[in-house]
N, C-alpha and C positions, 0 to 999 in steps of 0.2 A: 396606134401605139397604146399599150397598156399603161394606165395611170401609175401603177406602182413602179413600173420600169422608168417612167419619166421622172417621178419623184426621186428615185434612186440615182438617176443620172444627174439631176440637179444637186442632190446632196454630195455626190462624188465631186462635182465641180466646185462646190463650196469648200470641201476639205482640201482640194487641190489649191484653191485660192488662198486658203489659210497657210499652206506650205510656202506659197509664193511670198505672202506677207511676212512669214517668219524669216525667210531668206533675206528680205530687205532689212529687217530689224537686226538679224544676226550679223550682218555685214556693215551696219551703219557706223559703228565706232571706227572701224578700220578705214572705211571710205572717208569719214570726216577728217581723220588724221591726214590722209593723202590730200584731200581737198584743202585743208589748212596749209599744207606745204605748198601746194600750187599757188594759193592766194598770197602767202607770205613772200614766196620767191618772185611772183609776178610784180608785186608791189616794190620789192627790193630792186628789181630791174628798172623800175621807174624812179628809183631814188626816194621811195616813200616807205615809212614805217607803218606797219599795220595798226590801225586805230585800236584803242583798248576795247571798244565795243565788239569788234570782230573777234579779238582774242577771247573776250568774255563769252560770246556766242559759241565759239568752238569748244572752249573749255567746259561750259555747262552741259552741252550736248554730249561731249565725249565722256565726261566723268559721271554724269547723273541721268540726264533725260533719256538718251538712247539705251543706256544700261537698264533703266526701269522698263522701257518699252519692251525690250527683248525678254526680260525676266517675266513680265506679266503675260506676254503672248505665249511664252514657253509653258508657263504654269497652266494657262487656259487650254492650250493644246494637249498637254499631258492628261488633263482631266477629261477632255472631250473625245479624244481619238485613241481607241485601244484595239480595234479589230484589225486583222491583217489587211483587209481592204482599205480601211481608213488610213492606216500607216503607209500603205503603198501609194495611195492618192496624195497624201500629205508630202511624202518623200519625193514623189514625181514633181509636184509643184515647186518644192524647195530646190531640187536639182535643176529644173528648167530655168528658174530665176537666177540661180548662181551661174549657170552656163552663159546666159545672156549678159549678165553683169560682168563676167570675166572678159568676154569679148569687148564690151563697152569700155572697161577700164584699160585694157591693152590698147585699144584705139586712142583713148585719151593720152596715154603715155607716149604713143608715137607722135601725136600732135604737139606735145609740149616737151621737146627733147631736153630743154634746159633744166627740167625738173627731175629727169631720170637719175 
């Protein structure tokens, strides 16, 4: 195997992985909102009010932490990837992660019918 080809394949995988990471960050706020609902409803079914620490955790991540993560990764990605091949690899990673997460979230929704 030619070294330049191997290096190119490794780089393509790194760009793909960056797309996967961005998908995780881009969906984090929405997923945390859903998770917060799961937690609050599960606690309510037990007759328990969510502790302030749990609310604080979700609120800070939803309004600040995950928003910053996504913005920083988006900025770094836009500065780093500009060729058609890079954009294609990044997009493929993003799409694959979103597809897998979509199936996962639909599965969770089926498992917790009282939250739907």
